[in-house]
Z-matrix of the N, CA and C atoms (Angstrom, degrees):
N
C 1 1.459
C 2 1.530 1 109.95
N 3 1.309 2 117.07 1 127.19
C 4 1.470 3 120.67 2 -177.81
C 5 1.525 4 110.64 3 -70.21
N 6 1.320 5 115.00 4 133.35
C 7 1.447 6 121.26 5 -179.93
C 8 1.522 7 110.33 6 -69.79
N 9 1.311 8 116.62 7 130.25
C 10 1.473 9 120.65 8 -178.01
C 11 1.529 10 109.46 9 -74.28
N 12 1.327 11 115.09 10 134.19
C 13 1.442 12 120.78 11 -179.39
C 14 1.532 13 110.99 12 -72.70
N 15 1.328 14 116.44 13 132.29
C 16 1.439 15 120.19 14 177.04
C 17 1.517 16 110.70 15 -68.77
N 18 1.304 17 117.54 16 137.41
C 19 1.458 18 122.05 17 -177.55
C 20 1.524 19 111.38 18 -97.75
N 21 1.324 20 115.89 19 143.74
C 22 1.449 21 121.33 20 178.55
C 23 1.532 22 108.83 21 -127.87
N 24 1.324 23 116.33 22 147.20
C 25 1.463 24 120.00 23 -179.26
C 26 1.522 25 112.66 24 -94.46
N 27 1.335 26 116.38 25 -33.34
C 28 1.457 27 119.79 26 -177.71
C 29 1.534 28 107.97 27 -141.81
N 30 1.336 29 115.07 28 126.79
C 31 1.460 30 121.31 29 -176.22
C 32 1.513 31 110.82 30 -125.44
N 33 1.330 32 116.44 31 134.46
C 34 1.455 33 121.48 32 174.04
C 35 1.523 34 107.84 33 -97.74
N 36 1.325 35 116.56 34 123.77
C 37 1.467 36 122.74 35 -176.46
C 38 1.510 37 110.77 36 -105.84
N 39 1.340 38 116.64 37 127.49
C 40 1.468 39 121.22 38 170.47
C 41 1.517 40 106.86 39 -69.34
N 42 1.317 41 116.09 40 109.17
C 43 1.474 42 121.64 41 -166.61
C 44 1.520 43 111.69 42 -119.31
N 45 1.343 44 115.54 43 128.61
C 46 1.463 45 119.94 44 177.17
C 47 1.513 46 111.26 45 -115.09
N 48 1.328 47 117.37 46 -15.69
C 49 1.451 48 120.80 47 -175.21
C 50 1.512 49 112.95 48 85.75
N 51 1.353 50 116.45 49 2.14
C 52 1.447 51 120.11 50 176.59
C 53 1.529 52 111.24 51 -79.42
N 54 1.305 53 116.38 52 -174.10
C 55 1.466 54 121.33 53 -173.53
C 56 1.524 55 111.32 54 -59.24
N 57 1.329 56 118.06 55 -50.98
C 58 1.473 57 120.89 56 -175.28
C 59 1.526 58 111.64 57 -59.59
N 60 1.325 59 115.94 58 -55.30
C 61 1.474 60 118.75 59 -173.39
C 62 1.524 61 111.96 60 -73.52
N 63 1.319 62 117.12 61 -23.27
C 64 1.463 63 119.61 62 178.70
C 65 1.535 64 111.25 63 -65.97
N 66 1.336 65 116.07 64 -41.49
C 67 1.460 66 117.29 65 -178.98
C 68 1.524 67 112.26 66 -84.85
N 69 1.314 68 116.94 67 -14.00
C 70 1.471 69 119.65 68 179.37
C 71 1.529 70 110.77 69 -67.01
N 72 1.327 71 118.02 70 -33.37
C 73 1.469 72 119.54 71 -178.39
C 74 1.533 73 111.21 72 -59.16
N 75 1.336 74 119.48 73 -56.23
C 76 1.480 75 117.92 74 177.21
C 77 1.516 76 113.01 75 -64.62
N 78 1.328 77 117.07 76 -32.03
C 79 1.465 78 120.38 77 178.49
C 80 1.521 79 111.33 78 -62.96
N 81 1.349 80 116.61 79 -43.91
C 82 1.458 81 120.01 80 177.77
C 83 1.526 82 111.84 81 -62.37
N 84 1.315 83 116.34 82 -41.86
C 85 1.454 84 119.86 83 -178.78
C 86 1.531 85 110.92 84 -66.93
N 87 1.323 86 116.22 85 -36.86
C 88 1.462 87 120.70 86 179.10
C 89 1.526 88 111.38 87 -69.97
N 90 1.320 89 116.08 88 -42.98
C 91 1.466 90 119.64 89 -170.67
C 92 1.520 91 114.84 90 -94.74
N 93 1.313 92 117.36 91 -22.32
C 94 1.466 93 120.66 92 179.96
C 95 1.529 94 112.41 93 -117.63
N 96 1.328 95 116.97 94 -15.47
C 97 1.454 96 119.56 95 -179.38
C 98 1.511 97 112.71 96 60.86
N 99 1.323 98 116.69 97 30.67
C 100 1.466 99 121.57 98 -172.39
C 101 1.530 100 112.02 99 -105.69
N 102 1.314 101 115.31 100 163.40
C 103 1.469 102 121.03 101 168.47
C 104 1.515 103 107.78 102 -75.46
N 105 1.327 104 116.96 103 136.99
C 106 1.466 105 121.28 104 179.95
C 107 1.513 106 110.18 105 -114.87
N 108 1.323 107 116.22 106 121.61
C 109 1.451 108 122.29 107 176.17
C 110 1.535 109 107.08 108 -107.89
N 111 1.320 110 116.69 109 118.52
C 112 1.463 111 121.07 110 -178.62
C 113 1.518 112 109.99 111 -87.87
N 114 1.324 113 115.97 112 143.75
C 115 1.470 114 120.91 113 179.18
C 116 1.520 115 108.56 114 -139.85
N 117 1.329 116 116.42 115 118.38
C 118 1.457 117 122.53 116 -179.18
C 119 1.525 118 110.03 117 -107.65
N 120 1.306 119 116.00 118 133.30
C 121 1.461 120 120.07 119 179.88
C 122 1.521 121 111.32 120 -92.43
N 123 1.318 122 115.51 121 123.75
C 124 1.474 123 120.80 122 173.22
C 125 1.507 124 108.01 123 -88.96
N 126 1.340 125 115.79 124 100.39
C 127 1.477 126 121.17 125 178.12
C 128 1.527 127 109.27 126 -113.83
N 129 1.328 128 114.26 127 34.01
C 130 1.463 129 119.36 128 175.35
C 131 1.495 130 114.58 129 84.03
N 132 1.338 131 118.49 130 22.87
C 133 1.449 132 121.05 131 -179.78
C 134 1.521 133 113.28 132 -75.85
N 135 1.337 134 116.66 133 -8.33
C 136 1.455 135 120.10 134 178.26
C 137 1.502 136 112.58 135 105.36
N 138 1.330 137 116.17 136 145.47
C 139 1.477 138 121.28 137 -176.96
C 140 1.524 139 112.02 138 -59.63
N 141 1.336 140 116.82 139 -33.68
C 142 1.449 141 120.78 140 -178.59
C 143 1.524 142 113.09 141 -60.94
N 144 1.339 143 116.43 142 -30.67
C 145 1.457 144 121.10 143 179.88
C 146 1.518 145 111.89 144 -72.62
N 147 1.342 146 116.52 145 -23.24
C 148 1.456 147 121.30 146 -178.03
C 149 1.514 148 112.96 147 -100.47
N 150 1.320 149 115.67 148 -10.89
C 151 1.463 150 120.18 149 -176.29
C 152 1.552 151 110.52 150 -64.93
N 153 1.302 152 115.48 151 131.87
C 154 1.447 153 121.59 152 178.33
C 155 1.517 154 114.89 153 74.85
N 156 1.335 155 116.50 154 4.40
C 157 1.473 156 120.09 155 -175.78
C 158 1.527 157 112.51 156 -66.37
N 159 1.332 158 116.38 157 -39.37
C 160 1.462 159 118.86 158 -178.62
C 161 1.521 160 111.41 159 -65.27
N 162 1.328 161 116.64 160 -46.10
C 163 1.455 162 120.17 161 178.99
C 164 1.508 163 112.02 162 -59.66
N 165 1.331 164 116.20 163 -40.71
C 166 1.443 165 121.10 164 179.99
C 167 1.535 166 111.30 165 -66.23
N 168 1.328 167 116.84 166 -44.64
C 169 1.451 168 120.97 167 -179.07
C 170 1.528 169 110.87 168 -61.96
N 171 1.317 170 116.02 169 -44.95
C 172 1.478 171 120.25 170 -179.12
C 173 1.518 172 110.69 171 -66.95
N 174 1.331 173 117.25 172 -40.79
C 175 1.466 174 120.84 173 -179.73
C 176 1.507 175 112.16 174 -65.98
N 177 1.343 176 116.17 175 -26.20
C 178 1.462 177 120.97 176 -178.79
C 179 1.527 178 112.72 177 -86.99
N 180 1.346 179 116.46 178 -11.39
C 181 1.455 180 118.94 179 175.70
C 182 1.513 181 116.70 180 126.01
N 183 1.321 182 117.89 181 -2.48
C 184 1.466 183 119.69 182 177.77
C 185 1.527 184 109.99 183 -73.45
N 186 1.330 185 116.74 184 150.25
C 187 1.458 186 120.33 185 179.36
C 188 1.517 187 112.48 186 -82.18
N 189 1.328 188 115.89 187 -25.79
C 190 1.489 189 121.11 188 177.71
C 191 1.514 190 108.52 189 -166.29
N 192 1.330 191 114.87 190 168.42
C 193 1.464 192 121.17 191 176.62
C 194 1.520 193 109.58 192 -129.92
N 195 1.314 194 115.86 193 130.13
C 196 1.458 195 121.86 194 168.58
C 197 1.522 196 107.98 195 -99.61
N 198 1.332 197 117.74 196 136.78
C 199 1.454 198 121.20 197 168.47
C 200 1.524 199 106.38 198 -109.19
N 201 1.326 200 115.42 199 112.94
C 202 1.462 201 121.21 200 -173.94
C 203 1.528 202 110.32 201 -89.30
N 204 1.328 203 117.04 202 115.55
C 205 1.466 204 121.53 203 179.21
C 206 1.522 205 108.76 204 -79.93
N 207 1.333 206 116.60 205 102.17
C 208 1.473 207 121.78 206 -175.33
C 209 1.525 208 112.54 207 -116.02
N 210 1.327 209 117.72 208 8.13
C 211 1.463 210 120.84 209 -171.53
C 212 1.526 211 111.63 210 -60.79
N 213 1.322 212 117.86 211 -52.17
C 214 1.475 213 120.15 212 -177.92
C 215 1.515 214 111.90 213 -60.79
N 216 1.341 215 115.99 214 -44.84
C 217 1.470 216 120.37 215 179.74
C 218 1.518 217 110.29 216 -64.20
N 219 1.314 218 116.80 217 -40.33
C 220 1.468 219 121.31 218 179.88
C 221 1.516 220 110.79 219 -61.53
N 222 1.328 221 116.39 220 -44.50
C 223 1.471 222 120.10 221 -179.87
C 224 1.511 223 111.88 222 -68.49
N 225 1.354 224 116.56 223 -51.38
C 226 1.465 225 121.40 224 -173.25
C 227 1.516 226 113.32 225 -69.38
N 228 1.331 227 116.55 226 -41.05
C 229 1.477 228 119.99 227 -171.67
C 230 1.531 229 113.74 228 -99.27
N 231 1.322 230 118.12 229 -11.45
C 232 1.452 231 119.55 230 -176.11
C 233 1.532 232 113.75 231 -127.75
N 234 1.344 233 117.19 232 -55.40
C 235 1.450 234 119.15 233 -177.32
C 236 1.526 235 111.88 234 -65.53
N 237 1.322 236 116.98 235 -50.48
C 238 1.466 237 120.85 236 -176.96
C 239 1.541 238 111.57 237 -62.17
N 240 1.346 239 118.94 238 -49.92
C 241 1.471 240 118.39 239 177.64
C 242 1.533 241 112.92 240 -60.31
N 243 1.338 242 116.88 241 -34.61
C 244 1.465 243 119.68 242 178.21
C 245 1.517 244 110.77 243 -65.00
N 246 1.322 245 116.94 244 -41.74
C 247 1.472 246 120.71 245 176.10
C 248 1.517 247 111.62 246 -64.05
N 249 1.317 248 115.95 247 -43.10
C 250 1.458 249 119.89 248 -179.43
C 251 1.520 250 112.31 249 -61.97
N 252 1.337 251 114.70 250 -35.52
C 253 1.464 252 119.80 251 -179.34
C 254 1.532 253 112.17 252 -87.47
N 255 1.332 254 116.32 253 -5.46
C 256 1.464 255 121.38 254 -174.46
C 257 1.526 256 110.95 255 51.01
N 258 1.323 257 115.37 256 43.27
C 259 1.461 258 121.10 257 -175.95
C 260 1.515 259 111.77 258 -75.81
N 261 1.323 260 115.16 259 127.26
C 262 1.459 261 121.70 260 178.69
C 263 1.532 262 108.33 261 -139.00
N 264 1.322 263 115.35 262 138.94
C 265 1.445 264 120.33 263 176.77
C 266 1.532 265 109.40 264 -75.31
N 267 1.330 266 115.55 265 124.68
C 268 1.470 267 122.19 266 -177.65
C 269 1.523 268 110.89 267 53.19
N 270 1.331 269 115.67 268 31.32
C 271 1.447 270 120.63 269 174.64
C 272 1.499 271 116.09 270 72.73
N 273 1.334 272 117.11 271 5.95
C 274 1.466 273 119.66 272 -173.27
C 275 1.526 274 112.65 273 -132.99
N 276 1.347 275 116.32 274 -51.59
C 277 1.469 276 120.52 275 -170.26
C 278 1.518 277 111.30 276 -81.74
N 279 1.333 278 116.36 277 122.08
C 280 1.462 279 121.55 278 178.38
C 281 1.521 280 108.59 279 -79.18
N 282 1.319 281 115.66 280 105.62
C 283 1.457 282 123.14 281 -172.41
C 284 1.506 283 112.77 282 -40.93
N 285 1.334 284 116.20 283 128.03
C 286 1.463 285 119.91 284 -178.82
C 287 1.493 286 112.70 285 -126.49
N 288 1.308 287 116.54 286 -65.89
C 289 1.470 288 121.60 287 179.93
C 290 1.517 289 111.52 288 -67.84
N 291 1.332 290 115.74 289 -46.17
C 292 1.471 291 120.82 290 -167.79
C 293 1.525 292 113.95 291 -60.05
N 294 1.336 293 118.36 292 -44.41
C 295 1.462 294 116.94 293 -172.98
C 296 1.533 295 112.97 294 -86.38
N 297 1.334 296 116.93 295 2.04
C 298 1.473 297 119.57 296 171.14
C 299 1.521 298 112.04 297 -88.26
N 300 1.331 299 116.75 298 -12.95
C 301 1.473 300 120.22 299 -175.71
C 302 1.514 301 113.60 300 -73.78
N 303 1.338 302 120.51 301 -44.70
C 304 1.478 303 119.03 302 -178.43
C 305 1.531 304 115.30 303 -57.40
N 306 1.351 305 119.29 304 -45.14
C 307 1.474 306 116.79 305 178.83
C 308 1.524 307 113.02 306 -65.24
N 309 1.321 308 117.21 307 -32.55
C 310 1.460 309 120.11 308 176.92
C 311 1.525 310 109.89 309 -66.72
N 312 1.326 311 117.28 310 -45.67
C 313 1.459 312 121.51 311 -179.45
C 314 1.529 313 110.67 312 -63.47
N 315 1.316 314 116.95 313 -40.67
C 316 1.468 315 120.97 314 178.03
C 317 1.522 316 111.04 315 -58.53
N 318 1.322 317 117.02 316 -45.76
C 319 1.468 318 119.90 317 -178.72
C 320 1.531 319 110.96 318 -72.41
N 321 1.296 320 118.64 319 -31.12
C 322 1.467 321 120.90 320 174.87
C 323 1.513 322 110.75 321 -59.38
N 324 1.321 323 116.12 322 -41.25
C 325 1.460 324 121.10 323 178.37
C 326 1.510 325 110.61 324 -63.99
N 327 1.332 326 116.80 325 -42.21
C 328 1.475 327 120.41 326 179.06
C 329 1.530 328 110.57 327 -60.50
N 330 1.341 329 116.58 328 -43.32
C 331 1.453 330 120.34 329 179.34
C 332 1.527 331 111.45 330 -66.89
N 333 1.331 332 115.66 331 -41.60
C 334 1.453 333 119.74 332 179.39
C 335 1.528 334 111.21 333 -59.79
N 336 1.302 335 116.35 334 -42.42
C 337 1.465 336 120.36 335 179.51
C 338 1.541 337 110.60 336 -68.45
N 339 1.302 338 116.86 337 -40.96
C 340 1.471 339 121.15 338 178.34
C 341 1.527 340 111.29 339 -62.11
N 342 1.317 341 116.97 340 -39.94
C 343 1.460 342 122.95 341 -175.64
C 344 1.529 343 112.41 342 -86.34
N 345 1.323 344 117.50 343 -7.90
C 346 1.452 345 120.21 344 -176.67
C 347 1.517 346 112.14 345 70.62
N 348 1.334 347 117.36 346 30.29
C 349 1.463 348 122.10 347 179.54
C 350 1.520 349 109.93 348 -76.13
N 351 1.321 350 115.68 349 151.95
C 352 1.460 351 118.67 350 178.99
C 353 1.523 352 112.84 351 -109.12
N 354 1.335 353 117.41 352 6.57
C 355 1.461 354 120.15 353 176.58
C 356 1.526 355 110.80 354 -160.77
N 357 1.330 356 114.57 355 156.77
C 358 1.448 357 123.03 356 174.17
C 359 1.528 358 107.18 357 -122.62
N 360 1.326 359 116.72 358 138.42
C 361 1.456 360 121.88 359 -177.85
C 362 1.522 361 109.37 360 -121.03
N 363 1.318 362 115.84 361 142.86
C 364 1.467 363 121.31 362 174.84
C 365 1.519 364 109.07 363 -131.95
N 366 1.345 365 115.51 364 160.57
C 367 1.454 366 120.59 365 -178.06
C 368 1.503 367 113.81 366 -105.85
N 369 1.323 368 117.70 367 22.00
C 370 1.452 369 120.58 368 -177.40
C 371 1.520 370 111.52 369 -68.09
N 372 1.334 371 116.15 370 135.43
C 373 1.448 372 120.84 371 178.72
C 374 1.526 373 108.98 372 -84.98
N 375 1.327 374 115.14 373 179.18
C 376 1.456 375 119.95 374 179.67
C 377 1.505 376 113.22 375 -91.71
N 378 1.332 377 117.58 376 7.97
C 379 1.477 378 119.88 377 -175.08
C 380 1.516 379 112.90 378 -81.16
N 381 1.336 380 117.24 379 -21.61
C 382 1.457 381 119.29 380 -178.27
C 383 1.506 382 110.68 381 -129.89
N 384 1.310 383 116.10 382 -154.04
C 385 1.457 384 121.15 383 -176.87
C 386 1.519 385 113.18 384 -104.20
N 387 1.318 386 117.74 385 7.42
C 388 1.458 387 120.42 386 -174.65
C 389 1.517 388 113.24 387 -62.21
N 390 1.314 389 118.23 388 -34.73
C 391 1.459 390 118.98 389 177.86
C 392 1.528 391 109.92 390 -59.06
N 393 1.317 392 116.39 391 -43.75
C 394 1.465 393 121.42 392 -179.88
C 395 1.514 394 110.48 393 -65.98
N 396 1.343 395 116.84 394 -44.24
C 397 1.464 396 120.31 395 -178.25
C 398 1.521 397 111.66 396 -59.36
N 399 1.330 398 116.05 397 -48.96
C 400 1.453 399 119.78 398 -179.43
C 401 1.525 400 111.85 399 -66.04
N 402 1.318 401 116.08 400 -48.63
C 403 1.447 402 119.01 401 -170.64
C 404 1.533 403 113.59 402 -71.83
N 405 1.323 404 117.66 403 -35.22
C 406 1.473 405 118.99 404 176.06
C 407 1.521 406 110.07 405 -65.92
N 408 1.343 407 117.34 406 -39.71
C 409 1.464 408 120.05 407 178.56
C 410 1.523 409 110.40 408 -65.57
N 411 1.319 410 118.18 409 -42.36
C 412 1.458 411 121.45 410 178.70
C 413 1.515 412 110.23 411 -62.38
N 414 1.330 413 117.05 412 -44.16
C 415 1.477 414 120.30 413 179.34
C 416 1.520 415 111.74 414 -63.17
N 417 1.336 416 115.58 415 -34.91
C 418 1.476 417 118.82 416 -179.18
C 419 1.517 418 111.11 417 -65.60
N 420 1.319 419 117.42 418 -38.82
C 421 1.460 420 121.03 419 -176.87
C 422 1.533 421 113.15 420 -92.60
N 423 1.311 422 118.03 421 -23.57
C 424 1.465 423 121.34 422 -179.59
C 425 1.521 424 108.97 423 -148.89
N 426 1.324 425 117.45 424 80.59
C 427 1.474 426 121.14 425 -174.92
C 428 1.524 427 114.67 426 -57.89
N 429 1.320 428 117.13 427 -27.58
C 430 1.464 429 120.46 428 -176.22
C 431 1.527 430 113.34 429 -96.33
N 432 1.321 431 116.80 430 -0.02
C 433 1.472 432 120.54 431 -178.77
C 434 1.523 433 110.53 432 -71.88
N 435 1.336 434 116.48 433 134.84
C 436 1.454 435 119.98 434 175.18
C 437 1.523 436 110.44 435 -69.98
N 438 1.324 437 116.22 436 148.43
C 439 1.466 438 121.49 437 178.67
C 440 1.523 439 108.45 438 -128.64
N 441 1.326 440 116.67 439 129.68
C 442 1.459 441 122.12 440 178.09
C 443 1.532 442 108.39 441 -114.23
N 444 1.313 443 116.30 442 124.82
C 445 1.466 444 123.07 443 176.71
C 446 1.534 445 107.86 444 -120.53
N 447 1.324 446 118.31 445 91.31
C 448 1.465 447 121.53 446 -176.15
C 449 1.518 448 114.89 447 -50.70
N 450 1.324 449 116.95 448 -35.27
C 451 1.467 450 119.19 449 -178.16
C 452 1.523 451 112.31 450 -66.34
N 453 1.339 452 117.55 451 -13.71
C 454 1.459 453 120.35 452 174.50
C 455 1.526 454 111.52 453 -95.57
N 456 1.342 455 116.24 454 -3.11
C 457 1.457 456 119.55 455 -174.54
C 458 1.525 457 114.37 456 -120.29
N 459 1.332 458 117.20 457 -44.58
C 460 1.459 459 117.77 458 -170.72
C 461 1.524 460 112.46 459 -78.99
N 462 1.325 461 115.22 460 171.74
C 463 1.463 462 121.40 461 -177.44
C 464 1.521 463 112.13 462 -92.14
N 465 1.322 464 118.45 463 -1.86
C 466 1.445 465 121.98 464 179.34
C 467 1.524 466 109.69 465 -67.11
N 468 1.313 467 116.66 466 133.22
C 469 1.467 468 120.20 467 -174.66
C 470 1.524 469 114.64 468 -120.03
N 471 1.308 470 117.82 469 -5.67
C 472 1.474 471 118.85 470 -176.47
C 473 1.523 472 109.77 471 -156.12
N 474 1.337 473 114.64 472 168.07
C 475 1.467 474 119.64 473 176.59
C 476 1.526 475 111.07 474 -66.71
N 477 1.347 476 116.33 475 -30.94
C 478 1.455 477 119.56 476 176.29
C 479 1.533 478 110.78 477 -61.61
N 480 1.311 479 116.20 478 -42.99
C 481 1.460 480 120.69 479 179.20
C 482 1.528 481 111.37 480 -69.18
N 483 1.328 482 116.31 481 -30.75
C 484 1.474 483 119.84 482 173.99
C 485 1.523 484 110.41 483 -63.25
N 486 1.330 485 116.46 484 -43.53
C 487 1.457 486 120.64 485 179.16
C 488 1.525 487 109.92 486 -63.33
N 489 1.330 488 116.52 487 -39.83
C 490 1.476 489 120.93 488 177.04
C 491 1.540 490 109.55 489 -58.00
N 492 1.323 491 115.65 490 -44.98
C 493 1.470 492 120.61 491 -179.00
C 494 1.524 493 110.17 492 -64.67
N 495 1.324 494 115.61 493 -42.53
C 496 1.482 495 119.96 494 179.90
C 497 1.524 496 110.78 495 -61.89
N 498 1.320 497 116.30 496 -44.32
C 499 1.467 498 119.60 497 -179.42
C 500 1.523 499 110.85 498 -64.98
N 501 1.333 500 117.12 499 -39.80
C 502 1.470 501 121.17 500 -179.77
C 503 1.522 502 112.02 501 -66.08
N 504 1.339 503 116.50 502 -28.56
C 505 1.457 504 121.30 503 -177.99
C 506 1.529 505 112.75 504 -105.55
N 507 1.336 506 114.94 505 10.55
C 508 1.461 507 121.45 506 176.92
C 509 1.529 508 112.38 507 56.21
N 510 1.324 509 115.17 508 42.25
C 511 1.463 510 120.59 509 177.51
C 512 1.528 511 108.70 510 -89.78
N 513 1.333 512 119.63 511 120.68
C 514 1.467 513 121.33 512 -178.49
C 515 1.537 514 110.75 513 -69.04
N 516 1.323 515 116.23 514 136.63
C 517 1.451 516 122.32 515 179.97
C 518 1.527 517 110.92 516 -127.50
N 519 1.329 518 115.40 517 151.68
C 520 1.445 519 120.87 518 177.15
C 521 1.530 520 111.03 519 -89.75
N 522 1.317 521 115.82 520 -9.02
C 523 1.460 522 119.41 521 -178.48
C 524 1.520 523 109.98 522 -112.94
N 525 1.334 524 115.26 523 170.14
C 526 1.455 525 121.92 524 175.34
C 527 1.535 526 106.89 525 -131.91
N 528 1.313 527 116.31 526 -179.67
C 529 1.461 528 119.34 527 178.09
C 530 1.532 529 111.42 528 -65.86
N 531 1.331 530 116.37 529 -24.69
C 532 1.475 531 120.26 530 -179.15
C 533 1.530 532 111.33 531 -87.36
N 534 1.321 533 117.53 532 -19.89
C 535 1.467 534 120.81 533 179.36
C 536 1.529 535 108.66 534 -122.25
N 537 1.321 536 115.03 535 48.70
C 538 1.453 537 121.92 536 -172.09
C 539 1.539 538 110.96 537 -82.76
N 540 1.308 539 116.15 538 63.93
C 541 1.460 540 121.55 539 176.12
C 542 1.514 541 109.09 540 -118.10
N 543 1.316 542 116.47 541 149.07
C 544 1.453 543 120.38 542 171.84
C 545 1.537 544 107.65 543 -119.74
N 546 1.315 545 115.66 544 159.05
C 547 1.458 546 118.56 545 -179.06
C 548 1.521 547 109.64 546 -138.52
N 549 1.302 548 114.54 547 151.56
C 550 1.469 549 120.72 548 173.74
C 551 1.524 550 106.42 549 -120.69
N 552 1.311 551 115.00 550 117.24
C 553 1.457 552 120.14 551 -173.15
C 554 1.514 553 109.89 552 -127.59
N 555 1.321 554 115.75 553 138.20
C 556 1.469 555 121.69 554 171.00
C 557 1.522 556 108.65 555 -148.81
N 558 1.313 557 116.68 556 -173.28
C 559 1.457 558 121.53 557 -176.85
C 560 1.534 559 112.05 558 -59.69
N 561 1.318 560 115.81 559 -25.61
C 562 1.454 561 121.10 560 -172.55
C 563 1.535 562 114.37 561 -97.16
N 564 1.343 563 117.11 562 -30.19
C 565 1.455 564 116.47 563 -173.96
C 566 1.529 565 112.46 564 -158.76
N 567 1.333 566 114.32 565 176.22
C 568 1.464 567 122.49 566 174.55
C 569 1.521 568 108.03 567 -143.98
N 570 1.332 569 116.69 568 126.02
C 571 1.452 570 120.20 569 177.98
C 572 1.533 571 108.98 570 -128.41
N 573 1.333 572 115.99 571 156.02
C 574 1.454 573 122.01 572 -177.10
C 575 1.528 574 110.87 573 -128.33
N 576 1.340 575 115.86 574 155.39
C 577 1.451 576 121.10 575 170.51
C 578 1.532 577 108.57 576 -149.39
N 579 1.316 578 114.94 577 160.48
C 580 1.460 579 119.87 578 177.19
C 581 1.527 580 113.05 579 123.62
N 582 1.343 581 114.87 580 159.53
C 583 1.464 582 123.43 581 176.14
C 584 1.533 583 112.82 582 46.57
N 585 1.348 584 117.69 583 -124.05
C 586 1.447 585 120.56 584 -174.71
C 587 1.523 586 112.79 585 -63.87
N 588 1.344 587 118.02 586 -22.80
C 589 1.448 588 120.50 587 -179.93
C 590 1.517 589 112.35 588 -68.83
N 591 1.351 590 116.56 589 -20.46
C 592 1.459 591 120.28 590 -178.93
C 593 1.532 592 112.46 591 -97.81
N 594 1.314 593 116.55 592 4.03
C 595 1.471 594 120.40 593 178.54
C 596 1.536 595 108.77 594 -90.42
N 597 1.342 596 117.32 595 113.84
C 598 1.473 597 120.44 596 -178.22
C 599 1.524 598 113.27 597 -58.16
N 600 1.341 599 116.54 598 -22.32
C 601 1.462 600 118.64 599 -179.44
C 602 1.530 601 111.43 600 -70.65
N 603 1.323 602 117.32 601 -19.45
C 604 1.467 603 120.50 602 -179.84
C 605 1.532 604 108.93 603 -89.46
N 606 1.307 605 114.97 604 72.00
C 607 1.463 606 119.92 605 -177.39
C 608 1.525 607 110.37 606 -71.65
N 609 1.314 608 118.78 607 130.98
C 610 1.477 609 120.34 608 179.43
C 611 1.504 610 111.72 609 -70.07
N 612 1.302 611 115.84 610 152.83
C 613 1.451 612 121.96 611 179.08
C 614 1.521 613 108.80 612 -89.74
N 615 1.322 614 115.20 613 89.61
C 616 1.457 615 119.84 614 -176.36
C 617 1.538 616 112.41 615 -64.84
N 618 1.309 617 115.29 616 -23.13
C 619 1.468 618 118.72 617 -177.53
C 620 1.517 619 113.09 618 -80.77
N 621 1.341 620 115.85 619 -10.07
C 622 1.446 621 119.30 620 -178.08
C 623 1.537 622 110.77 621 -67.10
N 624 1.321 623 118.09 622 129.46
C 625 1.482 624 120.49 623 -179.46
C 626 1.519 625 111.90 624 -55.44
N 627 1.303 626 115.55 625 132.47
C 628 1.465 627 120.20 626 176.77
C 629 1.499 628 114.45 627 83.43
N 630 1.356 629 117.39 628 6.18
C 631 1.481 630 119.21 629 -176.32
C 632 1.517 631 110.83 630 -59.80
N 633 1.322 632 116.71 631 -38.03
C 634 1.454 633 119.83 632 -178.23
C 635 1.541 634 112.39 633 -98.49
N 636 1.303 635 116.47 634 17.05
C 637 1.453 636 119.30 635 178.28
C 638 1.520 637 109.25 636 -60.03
N 639 1.310 638 115.79 637 139.81
C 640 1.476 639 120.44 638 -177.14
C 641 1.516 640 108.51 639 -122.04
N 642 1.307 641 116.75 640 116.89
C 643 1.471 642 121.28 641 -178.36
C 644 1.510 643 109.88 642 -96.70
N 645 1.293 644 117.55 643 125.67
C 646 1.464 645 122.25 644 178.78
C 647 1.502 646 108.92 645 -95.49
């Protein structure tokens, strides 16, 4: 017997305006029939990354957009302690994406409680640890809050299929099939994924001088 999907009336979405979260807004409305409140975290990624975000969110179906100013908290509570501890993943990677997630999740919970939302949604895929980072933080601050992870529910299996969905629902995108890359940017770092970067055959040359150079 198929498990019945729990219904939510109001959902706060962790929104970046990228491919994943852009199509999640119409997907949530189609599949949950809920109001969607978008919330974007400003962790120092630059004004250009946030420009036009409100208009895009509203045009895609969100009822409003919050821009969460997290820069000071991100620096004081995450970047500085990480530097003091000389924390590196596997002794090499200077944490970038991972330690920006907890402050975003914390503020999402605050917005959800303020708005009377009954769930929080994120666009994290199953390729990394972001689902765990977001959801453990949400559970810590709001144990009873519903969590929606579309990548565990929908039938979409690739970025190509995401673009198909976006085109079918007239969702504006900054990328095309030829420039199908996504990026995660904050005050501390910039990372990319997509196309040739996701092909395991394209092994990076770890021995190349400066491969692990980190530009602040």
